[in-house]
Backbone as numpy.savetxt, mean C-alpha at the origin, in Angstrom:
# Nx Ny Nz CAx CAy CAz Cx Cy Cz
11.52 -25.41 5.88 10.64 -24.19 5.87 11.52 -22.96 5.88
11.22 -21.95 5.04 12.02 -20.77 4.95 11.92 -19.92 6.20
13.09 -19.43 6.73 13.07 -18.60 7.92 12.18 -17.35 7.75
11.66 -16.84 8.89 10.75 -15.68 8.80 11.55 -14.44 8.26
12.81 -14.32 8.68 13.62 -13.21 8.26 14.98 -13.73 7.73
15.44 -13.10 6.67 16.78 -13.38 6.14 17.53 -12.07 6.11
18.71 -12.06 6.69 19.47 -10.79 6.78 20.95 -11.06 6.66
21.74 -9.95 6.71 23.16 -10.01 6.56 23.79 -11.03 7.54
24.59 -11.91 7.00 25.22 -12.93 7.84 24.59 -14.29 7.75
23.32 -14.35 7.29 22.64 -15.66 7.20 23.21 -16.47 6.01
23.04 -17.77 6.12 23.53 -18.64 4.96 22.65 -19.88 4.93
22.65 -20.54 3.76 21.93 -21.77 3.64 21.05 -21.78 2.39
20.20 -22.81 2.25 19.35 -22.98 1.08 18.35 -21.85 0.93
17.83 -21.37 2.08 16.84 -20.28 2.01 17.47 -19.00 1.42
18.69 -18.75 1.77 19.42 -17.58 1.20 19.65 -17.80 -0.31
20.01 -19.01 -0.67 20.23 -19.33 -2.05 18.92 -19.17 -2.87
17.80 -19.54 -2.29 16.49 -19.35 -2.96 16.22 -17.89 -3.15
16.49 -17.09 -2.10 16.31 -15.64 -2.15 17.18 -15.05 -3.29
18.42 -15.44 -3.36 19.34 -14.90 -4.35 18.86 -15.25 -5.77
18.35 -16.47 -5.91 17.88 -16.85 -7.23 16.65 -16.04 -7.65
15.77 -15.75 -6.72 14.61 -14.91 -7.02 15.00 -13.50 -7.36
16.00 -13.01 -6.62 16.52 -11.67 -6.95 17.12 -11.61 -8.34
17.82 -12.65 -8.69 18.45 -12.71 -10.05 17.34 -12.71 -11.09
16.24 -13.49 -10.85 15.16 -13.58 -11.85 14.42 -12.23 -11.98
14.50 -11.45 -10.94 13.82 -10.11 -10.99 14.73 -9.09 -11.63
15.90 -9.51 -12.09 16.80 -8.58 -12.80 17.89 -7.96 -11.95
18.05 -8.47 -10.75 19.10 -7.91 -9.88 20.26 -8.91 -9.75
21.44 -8.40 -9.76 22.62 -9.26 -9.67 22.76 -9.79 -8.26
22.73 -11.12 -8.13 22.90 -11.76 -6.84 23.45 -13.16 -7.05
24.69 -13.37 -6.68 25.30 -14.68 -6.81 24.66 -15.68 -5.88
24.18 -16.79 -6.47 23.47 -17.79 -5.63 24.42 -18.69 -4.93
25.16 -18.09 -3.93 26.16 -18.90 -3.21 25.67 -19.30 -1.80
24.45 -18.89 -1.46 23.87 -19.26 -0.16 24.38 -18.45 0.99
25.12 -17.37 0.73 25.62 -16.50 1.80 25.07 -15.11 1.64
24.42 -14.65 2.67 23.80 -13.31 2.64 24.86 -12.27 3.04
25.57 -11.82 2.00 26.65 -10.87 2.17 26.19 -9.45 1.77
27.17 -8.59 1.66 26.89 -7.17 1.32 26.20 -7.03 -0.04
26.62 -7.85 -1.03 26.02 -7.75 -2.34 24.56 -8.17 -2.32
24.23 -9.21 -1.58 22.84 -9.66 -1.46 22.00 -8.61 -0.74
22.56 -8.05 0.31 21.85 -6.98 1.00 21.55 -5.79 0.07
22.55 -5.44 -0.72 22.33 -4.30 -1.64 21.25 -4.62 -2.66
21.22 -5.89 -3.12 20.18 -6.31 -4.06 18.82 -6.27 -3.45
18.71 -6.71 -2.17 17.42 -6.65 -1.46 16.95 -5.19 -1.32
17.89 -4.33 -0.96 17.53 -2.90 -0.83 17.04 -2.33 -2.16
17.72 -2.73 -3.27 17.30 -2.23 -4.58 15.91 -2.70 -4.90
15.66 -3.99 -4.66 14.32 -4.56 -4.91 13.25 -3.87 -4.06
13.51 -3.63 -2.79 12.56 -2.99 -1.93 12.27 -1.52 -2.46
13.29 -0.84 -2.87 13.08 0.53 -3.37 12.18 0.50 -4.63
12.44 -0.41 -5.55 11.65 -0.44 -6.79 10.20 -0.81 -6.45
10.00 -1.68 -5.49 8.66 -2.19 -5.23 7.88 -1.35 -4.17
8.50 -0.27 -3.68 7.81 0.58 -2.74 7.68 -0.04 -1.37
8.66 -0.83 -0.96 8.64 -1.49 0.34 9.61 -0.74 1.30
9.54 -1.09 2.56 10.43 -0.50 3.54 11.84 -0.97 3.20
12.76 0.05 3.03 14.12 -0.26 2.57 15.01 -0.50 3.80
15.16 -1.76 4.16 16.00 -2.12 5.29 17.01 -3.21 5.00
16.98 -3.76 3.77 17.95 -4.79 3.42 17.66 -6.13 4.04
16.50 -6.26 4.70 16.11 -7.52 5.33 14.95 -8.16 4.60
15.07 -9.43 4.28 13.99 -10.09 3.54 12.98 -10.69 4.57
11.95 -9.92 4.83 10.90 -10.37 5.70 9.68 -10.83 4.90
8.55 -11.05 5.52 7.35 -11.56 4.83 6.94 -10.67 3.64
6.92 -9.36 3.79 6.48 -8.51 2.69 7.42 -8.57 1.52
8.72 -8.50 1.82 9.72 -8.58 0.67 9.66 -9.92 0.00
9.54 -10.98 0.79 9.47 -12.32 0.19 8.18 -12.45 -0.68
7.06 -11.97 -0.17 5.86 -12.03 -0.93 5.94 -11.28 -2.24
6.59 -10.07 -2.19 6.75 -9.30 -3.38 7.66 -10.00 -4.38
8.68 -10.68 -3.90 9.54 -11.45 -4.79 8.80 -12.56 -5.48
7.94 -13.29 -4.74 7.17 -14.35 -5.35 6.24 -13.79 -6.39
5.56 -12.66 -6.08 4.59 -12.05 -6.99 5.30 -11.55 -8.24
6.53 -11.07 -8.10 7.24 -10.51 -9.25 7.59 -11.55 -10.29
7.52 -12.82 -9.91 7.88 -13.91 -10.84 6.78 -14.25 -11.84
5.55 -13.70 -11.64 4.44 -14.03 -12.53 4.31 -12.99 -13.63
4.32 -13.48 -14.88 4.12 -12.59 -16.03 2.75 -12.92 -16.60
2.13 -11.91 -17.23 0.82 -12.11 -17.81 0.87 -13.24 -18.83
-0.03 -14.21 -18.65 -0.10 -15.36 -19.54 0.50 -16.61 -18.93
1.20 -16.45 -17.77 1.83 -17.62 -17.13 0.79 -18.60 -16.55
-0.38 -18.08 -16.16 -1.39 -18.91 -15.47 -2.76 -18.34 -15.70
-3.78 -19.13 -15.47 -5.15 -18.64 -15.51 -5.40 -17.75 -14.29
-6.05 -16.62 -14.54 -6.35 -15.69 -13.49 -7.86 -15.59 -13.31
-8.29 -15.76 -12.08 -9.74 -15.72 -11.75 -9.91 -15.42 -10.29
-11.10 -15.01 -9.93 -11.41 -14.62 -8.53 -11.59 -15.92 -7.72
-10.88 -16.02 -6.61 -11.00 -17.16 -5.75 -10.54 -16.73 -4.34
-10.73 -17.60 -3.37 -10.22 -17.35 -2.01 -9.19 -18.43 -1.63
-7.97 -18.10 -1.20 -7.45 -16.74 -1.09 -7.24 -16.15 -2.49
-7.31 -14.84 -2.59 -7.23 -14.16 -3.85 -5.85 -14.29 -4.49
-5.81 -14.46 -5.83 -4.56 -14.54 -6.53 -3.88 -13.17 -6.45
-2.54 -13.22 -6.41 -1.71 -12.02 -6.30 -0.55 -12.15 -7.28
-0.06 -11.05 -7.80 1.09 -11.14 -8.65 1.18 -10.03 -9.66
2.36 -9.90 -10.26 2.54 -8.86 -11.30 1.63 -9.09 -12.48
1.27 -10.37 -12.73 0.34 -10.64 -13.85 -1.02 -10.09 -13.59
-1.45 -10.15 -12.31 -2.76 -9.55 -11.96 -2.71 -8.03 -12.13
-1.57 -7.42 -11.65 -1.44 -5.97 -11.81 -1.45 -5.54 -13.27
-0.85 -6.39 -14.15 -0.83 -6.07 -15.57 -2.23 -6.07 -16.14
-3.05 -7.04 -15.74 -4.44 -7.10 -16.19 -5.18 -5.85 -15.70
-5.02 -5.52 -14.41 -5.72 -4.35 -13.88 -5.31 -3.07 -14.63
-4.04 -2.95 -14.91 -3.54 -1.75 -15.58 -4.15 -1.67 -17.01
-4.21 -2.75 -17.71 -4.75 -2.72 -19.05 -6.26 -2.48 -19.05
-6.96 -3.09 -18.13 -8.39 -2.88 -18.04 -8.67 -1.41 -17.71
-7.97 -0.87 -16.70 -8.20 0.52 -16.31 -7.86 1.47 -17.47
-6.80 1.17 -18.22 -6.41 2.01 -19.29 -7.41 1.99 -20.45
-8.12 0.86 -20.57 -9.16 0.76 -21.61 -10.54 1.24 -21.14
-10.64 1.71 -19.90 -11.90 2.25 -19.44 -12.75 1.24 -18.68
-12.23 0.04 -18.37 -12.99 -0.95 -17.61 -12.44 -0.91 -16.16
-13.13 -0.22 -15.29 -12.68 0.06 -13.96 -12.50 -1.21 -13.15
-11.24 -1.59 -12.90 -10.97 -2.80 -12.15 -10.53 -2.47 -10.70
-10.68 -1.21 -10.30 -10.26 -0.82 -8.96 -8.78 -0.49 -8.91
-8.29 -0.39 -7.73 -6.87 -0.05 -7.57 -5.96 -1.13 -8.20
-4.91 -0.67 -8.80 -3.95 -1.60 -9.43 -3.01 -2.11 -8.39
-3.50 -3.05 -7.54 -2.77 -3.52 -6.38 -2.27 -4.96 -6.58
-2.48 -5.56 -7.76 -2.01 -6.89 -7.97 -2.78 -7.97 -7.22
-3.95 -7.64 -6.71 -4.80 -8.59 -5.99 -6.12 -8.76 -6.77
-6.39 -10.00 -7.21 -7.59 -10.19 -8.03 -8.83 -10.40 -7.18
-9.54 -9.30 -6.93 -10.75 -9.33 -6.15 -11.98 -9.21 -7.02
-13.16 -9.00 -6.43 -14.41 -8.90 -7.17 -14.45 -7.76 -8.19
-13.81 -6.64 -7.85 -13.85 -5.51 -8.81 -13.10 -5.90 -10.13
-11.97 -6.57 -9.96 -11.22 -6.96 -11.13 -11.98 -8.04 -11.93
-12.64 -8.96 -11.24 -13.41 -9.97 -11.93 -14.57 -9.33 -12.71
-15.23 -8.39 -12.11 -16.36 -7.71 -12.74 -15.84 -6.95 -14.02
-14.70 -6.31 -13.91 -14.14 -5.56 -15.05 -13.73 -6.56 -16.14
-13.19 -7.72 -15.77 -12.85 -8.73 -16.74 -14.07 -9.17 -17.49
-15.18 -9.45 -16.80 -16.41 -9.86 -17.46 -16.91 -8.83 -18.45
-16.87 -7.53 -18.02 -17.35 -6.49 -18.91 -16.45 -6.37 -20.15
-15.15 -6.51 -19.96 -14.25 -6.48 -21.08 -14.47 -7.64 -22.05
-14.64 -8.83 -21.47 -14.88 -10.01 -22.28 -16.16 -9.87 -23.08
-17.20 -9.34 -22.45 -18.47 -9.19 -23.16 -18.29 -8.22 -24.32
-17.65 -7.10 -24.12 -17.45 -6.12 -25.17 -16.50 -6.63 -26.27
-15.56 -7.51 -25.89 -14.58 -8.06 -26.84 -15.09 -9.30 -27.59
-16.27 -9.73 -27.21 -16.82 -10.93 -27.87 -16.19 -12.21 -27.43
-15.66 -12.26 -26.22 -15.01 -13.44 -25.65 -15.99 -14.09 -24.64
-15.83 -15.37 -24.39 -16.64 -16.05 -23.40 -16.57 -15.29 -22.10
-17.75 -14.87 -21.60 -17.84 -14.01 -20.40 -17.82 -14.94 -19.14
-16.60 -15.35 -18.74 -16.51 -16.21 -17.61 -15.69 -15.66 -16.47
-15.14 -14.40 -16.65 -14.35 -13.81 -15.57 -12.98 -14.45 -15.41
-12.58 -15.33 -16.34 -11.31 -15.99 -16.25 -10.36 -15.39 -17.30
-9.22 -14.92 -16.87 -8.22 -14.35 -17.81 -7.34 -15.47 -18.30
-7.72 -16.07 -19.47 -6.95 -17.09 -20.08 -6.33 -16.61 -21.37
-5.89 -17.52 -22.23 -5.16 -17.11 -23.45 -5.99 -16.16 -24.32
-7.28 -16.41 -24.50 -8.07 -15.53 -25.40 -8.18 -14.12 -24.82
-8.39 -14.05 -23.53 -8.50 -12.72 -22.88 -7.17 -11.97 -22.91
-6.08 -12.72 -22.64 -4.77 -12.10 -22.66 -4.44 -11.59 -24.06
-4.82 -12.36 -25.08 -4.56 -11.92 -26.45 -5.35 -10.65 -26.78
-6.59 -10.60 -26.33 -7.43 -9.39 -26.58 -6.90 -8.19 -25.81
-6.47 -8.40 -24.59 -5.91 -7.30 -23.84 -4.64 -6.79 -24.45
-3.83 -7.72 -24.95 -2.55 -7.34 -25.61 -2.85 -6.61 -26.92
-3.80 -7.09 -27.67 -4.13 -6.48 -28.97 -4.66 -5.07 -28.80
-5.49 -4.87 -27.77 -6.11 -3.55 -27.54 -5.34 -2.64 -26.64
-4.23 -3.20 -26.10 -3.46 -2.43 -25.12 -2.93 -1.12 -25.63
-2.68 -1.07 -26.92 -2.15 0.17 -27.50 -3.15 1.33 -27.41
-4.45 0.98 -27.17 -5.48 2.03 -27.06 -5.56 2.56 -25.63
-4.92 1.89 -24.71 -5.00 2.30 -23.31 -4.31 3.62 -23.03
-4.94 4.40 -22.14 -4.40 5.70 -21.79 -4.79 6.01 -20.38
-3.81 6.15 -19.45 -4.14 6.52 -18.10 -4.77 5.38 -17.34
-5.47 5.73 -16.24 -6.14 4.74 -15.40 -7.51 5.26 -15.00
-8.58 4.62 -15.45 -9.91 5.03 -15.10 -10.13 4.92 -13.61
-9.51 3.96 -12.97 -9.68 3.78 -11.53 -9.08 4.93 -10.77
-7.88 5.39 -11.16 -7.28 6.54 -10.50 -8.07 7.80 -10.68
-8.55 8.04 -11.92 -9.37 9.20 -12.21 -10.66 9.14 -11.42
-11.29 7.96 -11.37 -12.56 7.80 -10.64 -12.38 8.06 -9.16
-11.30 7.55 -8.58 -11.05 7.78 -7.16 -10.86 9.24 -6.87
-10.03 9.94 -7.70 -9.81 11.33 -7.46 -11.03 12.17 -7.60
-11.83 11.95 -8.66 -13.06 12.70 -8.84 -14.08 12.41 -7.75
-14.19 11.14 -7.38 -15.11 10.78 -6.29 -14.72 11.46 -4.97
-13.43 11.48 -4.69 -13.01 12.06 -3.45 -13.31 13.57 -3.39
-13.09 14.25 -4.51 -13.47 15.66 -4.54 -14.94 15.88 -4.49
-15.72 15.10 -5.23 -17.18 15.26 -5.30 -17.85 14.93 -4.00
-17.38 13.84 -3.36 -18.05 13.30 -2.17 -17.48 13.89 -0.90
-16.46 14.74 -0.99 -15.84 15.28 0.23 -16.93 15.89 1.13
-16.88 15.54 2.42 -17.82 16.04 3.36 -17.16 16.16 4.70
-17.88 16.59 5.69 -17.33 16.81 7.01 -16.81 15.53 7.60
-15.77 15.69 8.43 -15.14 14.52 9.03 -16.10 13.80 9.98
-17.10 14.56 10.53 -18.01 13.87 11.42 -19.01 12.94 10.68
-18.89 12.89 9.34 -19.69 11.95 8.59 -18.85 10.80 8.08
-17.67 10.68 8.61 -16.71 9.66 8.16 -16.36 8.67 9.26
-16.02 7.49 8.86 -15.50 6.47 9.79 -14.00 6.38 9.57
-13.22 6.25 10.65 -11.77 6.19 10.53 -11.23 5.02 11.33
-10.39 4.22 10.72 -9.77 3.09 11.39 -8.33 3.49 11.67
-7.96 3.52 12.98 -6.65 4.03 13.39 -5.85 2.85 13.98
-4.66 2.63 13.44 -3.73 1.60 13.92 -2.53 2.30 14.49
-2.14 1.91 15.68 -1.02 2.56 16.37 -0.02 1.55 16.85
1.26 1.88 16.69 2.35 1.05 17.20 2.17 1.03 18.74
2.27 -0.20 19.32 2.09 -0.28 20.79 2.94 0.71 21.59
4.07 1.11 21.08 4.92 2.09 21.79 4.39 3.50 21.70
3.38 3.74 20.88 2.79 5.08 20.75 1.34 5.09 21.19
1.05 4.28 22.21 -0.37 4.18 22.67 -0.91 5.55 23.14
-0.12 6.29 23.80 -0.59 7.59 24.31 -0.94 8.53 23.14
-0.08 8.47 22.12 -0.43 9.33 20.95 -1.69 8.82 20.26
-1.82 7.52 20.10 -3.03 6.97 19.50 -4.24 7.34 20.25
-4.22 7.28 21.59 -5.39 7.69 22.41 -5.74 9.13 22.19
-4.70 9.99 22.09 -4.93 11.39 21.93 -5.53 11.72 20.56
-5.05 11.02 19.51 -5.60 11.20 18.17 -7.04 10.74 18.10
-7.31 9.56 18.65 -8.68 9.03 18.65 -9.61 9.94 19.39
-9.16 10.45 20.55 -10.01 11.36 21.34 -10.30 12.64 20.54
-9.25 13.19 19.90 -9.43 14.44 19.14 -10.39 14.23 17.96
-10.32 13.09 17.29 -11.20 12.83 16.19 -12.64 12.64 16.66
-12.80 11.96 17.77 -14.12 11.72 18.28 -14.77 13.05 18.77
-13.97 13.92 19.25 -14.50 15.22 19.71 -15.08 16.06 18.58
-14.63 15.81 17.35 -15.24 16.52 16.23 -16.21 15.64 15.45
-16.59 14.50 16.08 -17.67 13.68 15.57 -17.34 12.49 14.70
-16.01 12.22 14.49 -15.69 11.07 13.66 -15.96 9.76 14.39
-16.33 8.75 13.68 -16.50 7.40 14.24 -15.13 6.71 14.11
-14.48 6.38 15.25 -13.13 5.89 15.23 -13.00 4.50 15.82
-12.34 3.63 15.12 -11.94 2.30 15.69 -10.43 2.35 15.88
-9.98 2.05 17.08 -8.56 2.11 17.42 -7.98 0.75 17.72
-6.86 0.43 17.08 -6.17 -0.84 17.31 -4.73 -0.57 17.64
-4.30 -0.96 18.84 -2.89 -0.76 19.22 -2.26 -2.11 19.63
-2.71 -3.19 18.98 -2.28 -4.55 19.36 -0.98 -4.92 18.70
-0.61 -4.23 17.61 0.59 -4.57 16.90 0.50 -5.88 16.10
-0.71 -6.31 15.79 -0.87 -7.58 15.07 -0.54 -7.47 13.57
-0.58 -8.58 12.91 -0.18 -8.68 11.51 -0.91 -7.69 10.62
-0.15 -7.13 9.65 -0.71 -6.11 8.75 -1.93 -6.61 8.00
-1.85 -7.87 7.52 -3.00 -8.43 6.80 -4.24 -8.49 7.64
-4.11 -8.91 8.90 -5.25 -8.98 9.78 -5.83 -7.57 10.06
-4.98 -6.63 10.23 -5.41 -5.24 10.46 -6.17 -4.71 9.24
-5.61 -4.95 8.05 -6.29 -4.51 6.82 -7.69 -5.12 6.72
-7.79 -6.42 7.02 -9.07 -7.08 7.00 -10.04 -6.47 7.97
-9.58 -6.12 9.19 -10.46 -5.51 10.20 -10.94 -4.11 9.70
-10.04 -3.37 9.09 -10.41 -2.05 8.59 -11.46 -2.15 7.49
-11.29 -3.12 6.61 -12.25 -3.30 5.54 -13.59 -3.73 6.06
-13.63 -4.58 7.06 -14.90 -5.03 7.65 -15.56 -3.90 8.40
-14.77 -3.02 9.00 -15.29 -1.86 9.72 -15.98 -0.89 8.76
-15.57 -0.94 7.49 -16.18 -0.02 6.50 -15.70 1.38 6.65
-14.46 1.56 7.03 -13.91 2.89 7.24 -13.81 3.67 5.92
-13.89 4.98 6.02 -13.65 5.88 4.92 -12.17 6.23 4.76
-11.50 6.21 5.94 -10.10 6.56 6.00 -9.37 5.59 6.91
-8.18 5.15 6.49 -7.31 4.33 7.31 -6.07 5.10 7.65
-5.61 5.08 8.88 -4.42 5.79 9.30 -3.60 4.90 10.23
-2.33 4.74 10.01 -1.47 4.05 10.91 -0.38 5.00 11.40
-0.01 4.85 12.68 1.00 5.67 13.30 2.05 4.72 13.84
3.31 4.89 13.37 4.36 3.96 13.83 5.70 4.35 13.31
6.56 3.34 13.18 7.95 3.54 12.79 8.10 3.20 11.31
9.29 3.55 10.82 9.63 3.29 9.43 11.07 3.57 9.16
11.36 4.06 7.97 12.72 4.42 7.62 13.12 5.69 8.41
14.40 5.97 8.50 14.83 7.14 9.30 14.10 8.40 8.80
13.74 9.28 9.79 13.04 10.51 9.45 11.56 10.34 9.73
10.80 11.31 9.30 9.35 11.29 9.46 8.70 11.58 8.11
7.59 10.87 7.82 6.95 11.03 6.51 5.55 10.42 6.58
4.77 10.77 5.54 3.42 10.19 5.38 3.46 9.41 4.06
3.11 8.13 4.13 3.09 7.26 2.95 1.68 6.93 2.55
1.41 6.95 1.23 0.14 6.58 0.68 0.35 5.43 -0.30
-0.73 4.74 -0.68 -0.54 3.57 -1.57 -0.23 4.03 -2.98
0.84 3.47 -3.54 1.21 3.72 -4.94 2.11 2.63 -5.40
2.07 2.36 -6.71 3.05 1.49 -7.37 3.69 2.33 -8.46
4.46 1.66 -9.32 5.09 2.39 -10.43 4.07 2.92 -11.41
2.91 2.24 -11.46 1.91 2.61 -12.47 0.69 3.27 -11.88
0.49 3.23 -10.58 -0.79 3.66 -10.01 -0.58 4.47 -8.73
-1.46 5.39 -8.47 -1.42 6.19 -7.23 -2.83 6.32 -6.70
-3.01 6.06 -5.39 -4.26 6.32 -4.73 -4.42 7.84 -4.54
-5.32 8.43 -5.30 -5.46 9.89 -5.27 -5.96 10.37 -3.91
-6.92 9.65 -3.33 -7.46 10.10 -2.04 -6.44 9.94 -0.95
-5.67 8.82 -0.99 -4.57 8.65 -0.01 -3.54 9.75 -0.15
-3.22 10.09 -1.39 -2.22 11.13 -1.65 -2.68 12.47 -1.10
-3.97 12.79 -1.34 -4.51 14.08 -0.84 -4.43 14.19 0.63
-4.77 13.16 1.36 -4.69 13.17 2.81 -3.25 13.22 3.30
-2.35 12.51 2.61 -0.94 12.52 2.99 -0.36 13.93 2.84
-0.77 14.65 1.82 -0.27 16.01 1.59 -0.73 16.92 2.78
-1.95 16.84 3.16 -2.48 17.67 4.28 -1.83 17.30 5.60
-1.66 16.01 5.83 -1.01 15.56 7.06 0.47 16.04 7.12
1.14 15.95 6.05 2.55 16.38 5.98 2.65 17.87 6.32
1.70 18.67 5.77 1.73 20.09 6.08 1.46 20.37 7.55
0.52 19.65 8.14 0.16 19.86 9.55 1.30 19.39 10.46
1.87 18.24 10.17 2.98 17.72 10.98 4.20 18.61 10.93
4.40 19.26 9.78 5.55 20.15 9.62 5.53 21.35 10.57
4.37 21.60 11.17 4.27 22.71 12.12 4.72 22.34 13.50
4.84 21.02 13.78 5.19 20.61 15.13 6.41 19.65 15.16
6.84 19.14 14.00 8.02 18.29 13.94 9.07 19.02 13.07
10.27 19.04 13.52 11.29 19.85 12.86 11.48 19.54 11.36
11.53 18.24 11.04 11.75 17.85 9.65 10.76 16.74 9.28
9.94 17.00 8.27 9.01 15.96 7.76 9.27 15.90 6.26
9.55 14.69 5.77 9.82 14.51 4.34 8.53 14.71 3.54
8.69 14.87 2.25 7.55 14.97 1.36 6.79 13.67 1.36
5.46 13.66 1.10 4.69 12.42 1.01 5.28 11.42 -0.01
5.25 10.17 0.31 5.84 9.19 -0.56 4.85 8.09 -0.87
4.92 7.57 -2.09 4.07 6.44 -2.50 4.76 5.16 -2.08
4.03 4.27 -1.44 4.59 2.99 -1.01 3.52 1.88 -1.24
4.04 0.68 -1.28 3.15 -0.47 -1.49 3.21 -1.38 -0.26
3.30 -0.78 0.91 3.24 -1.58 2.14 1.96 -2.41 2.15
2.02 -3.56 2.75 0.86 -4.45 2.75 -0.35 -3.74 3.40
-0.11 -2.99 4.47 -1.21 -2.32 5.15 -1.89 -1.32 4.31
-1.11 -0.66 3.36 -1.74 0.32 2.48 -2.36 -0.36 1.24
-1.75 -1.43 0.82 -2.19 -2.15 -0.37 -3.50 -2.89 -0.15
-3.65 -3.47 1.04 -4.79 -4.37 1.26 -6.01 -3.67 1.89
-5.87 -2.41 2.30 -7.01 -1.66 2.75 -7.75 -1.09 1.54
-9.08 -1.08 1.60 -9.85 -0.69 0.41 -10.26 0.78 0.46
-9.79 1.52 1.38 -10.20 2.93 1.45 -8.95 3.86 1.36
-9.17 5.15 1.41 -8.02 6.06 1.46 -7.14 5.71 2.66
-5.88 5.50 2.44 -5.01 5.02 3.55 -3.68 5.74 3.58
-3.23 6.06 4.78 -1.96 6.76 4.97 -1.22 6.14 6.15
0.06 5.88 5.97 0.90 5.38 7.09 1.83 6.53 7.49
1.66 6.96 8.72 2.50 8.05 9.24 3.67 7.43 9.97
4.88 7.61 9.40 6.09 7.06 10.00 6.81 8.17 10.80
6.88 7.98 12.10 7.36 9.05 12.96 8.77 8.86 13.47
9.28 7.65 13.44 10.63 7.40 13.94 11.16 6.11 13.37
12.45 5.89 13.45 13.06 4.69 12.99 13.08 3.63 14.15
12.77 2.38 13.84 12.83 1.36 14.90 14.22 1.20 15.47
15.26 1.66 14.77 16.63 1.59 15.31 16.87 2.71 16.33
15.88 3.60 16.50 16.01 4.65 17.51 14.81 4.68 18.46
14.79 3.66 19.36 13.61 3.58 20.27 13.43 4.80 21.14
14.54 5.55 21.37 14.41 6.77 22.20 13.51 7.81 21.51
13.47 7.70 20.16 12.59 8.66 19.41 11.14 8.42 19.71
10.71 7.18 19.95 9.36 6.88 20.29 9.00 7.55 21.61
9.91 7.54 22.57 9.66 8.18 23.87 9.50 9.69 23.68
10.31 10.25 22.80 10.24 11.69 22.52 8.89 12.06 21.87
8.46 11.20 20.96 7.15 11.42 20.31 6.04 11.36 21.35
6.10 10.34 22.26 5.08 10.21 23.26 4.99 11.40 24.17
6.15 11.98 24.50 6.19 13.16 25.41 5.49 14.34 24.75
5.48 14.37 23.40 4.87 15.49 22.70 3.53 15.11 22.10
2.92 14.06 22.65 1.64 13.55 22.12 0.59 14.59 21.90
0.32 15.50 22.87 -0.76 16.47 22.65 -0.62 17.34 21.38
0.56 17.88 21.20 0.80 18.76 20.01 0.79 17.94 18.71
1.42 16.77 18.72 1.46 15.96 17.51 0.04 15.40 17.18
-0.66 14.99 18.20 -2.01 14.51 17.97 -2.93 15.60 17.42
-2.79 16.81 17.91 -3.62 17.92 17.39 -3.30 18.17 15.91
-2.02 18.07 15.55 -1.60 18.29 14.13 -2.17 17.20 13.27
-2.11 15.95 13.73 -2.63 14.81 12.96 -4.18 14.98 12.76
-4.89 15.31 13.82 -6.31 15.50 13.68 -6.65 16.61 12.70
-5.89 17.72 12.77 -6.15 18.82 11.84 -5.78 18.39 10.42
-4.69 17.66 10.26 -4.35 17.19 8.91 -5.38 16.28 8.28
-5.90 15.37 9.07 -6.94 14.46 8.56 -8.19 15.27 8.22
-8.58 16.17 9.13 -9.78 16.96 8.90 -9.66 17.75 7.58
-8.53 18.41 7.38 -8.29 19.19 6.18 -8.23 18.27 4.99
-7.61 17.10 5.11 -7.51 16.19 3.99 -8.87 15.72 3.53
-9.81 15.57 4.44 -11.13 15.11 4.11 -12.04 16.29 3.65
-11.99 17.38 4.36 -12.91 18.47 4.10 -12.42 19.51 3.11
-11.08 19.53 2.89 -10.51 20.51 1.95 -9.58 19.79 0.97
-10.11 18.85 0.16 -9.27 18.08 -0.72 -8.52 18.96 -1.72
-7.27 18.61 -1.93 -6.46 19.34 -2.92 -6.90 18.88 -4.32
-6.40 19.59 -5.32 -6.73 19.21 -6.71 -5.85 18.03 -7.10
-6.34 16.82 -6.72 -5.54 15.66 -6.98 -5.49 15.33 -8.45
-4.52 14.54 -8.83 -4.32 14.16 -10.22 -2.87 14.25 -10.55
-2.45 13.45 -11.54 -1.04 13.42 -11.95 -0.71 14.72 -12.68
């Protein structure tokens, strides 16, 4: 069984498997079974390209992304099932469908009901058996018509919907996830949001990202926000890939960045990331990274300033919802 984490200094068959997958993804990595500096550099490069946390460690998210990157469109039949199919081939289908005007939802590489519905509509219009299965005939049609694709109808729809439907925060539901070390900040943010009427669900258990995303989706939140650690510095991350950006998430991240900049000395510009927690939530989602896990003393400093930082976060979310920027590429 492959270890949960692979990092500098590890060796063995699991490392050799990692190196081979890195090589197949186009990164130089000698498959010698030793996790040295070259392998760490390749992992970091892969993480940067895929919008993952750049730490040079192959954990569950990095491993999952490596597996998904091995699938090319046409390699397998694609259809809606449980657990849902994931991979670059799914993302390619979503991108082509959205470009052709068949809204398949966010281009997240997860084949859910929205993608199945878009496939059926495309198949019907293309005169192909309307079975929701992306097989050779559907791939051929998508490839043939792909030159007509322009932009992403899903991205445009989300941006327009967010502007059109923007309303007071007290009409929204918000799912808040907080790193256990920032419990005081999480309580302050939840309290501030509830004081202005938002319906808030707070989770500070530190459980698996996939479980948290599932809880947020079942809660039916309009906005998802996580507060925790990340790469060195402070920043707000929204869901994005190389081809797609969540416009609603981006808009809220911009407002949050502006608000946090009033109380934190240095806040980086908003960044697009494909973290699992952002990818698997079905609503506007932002991950606020306030400190590096390598600097635990920073968490204590954040906690001591909880009232001011919480007020900024509440204001940023309120403005992100009630005063949307002119989103769009």
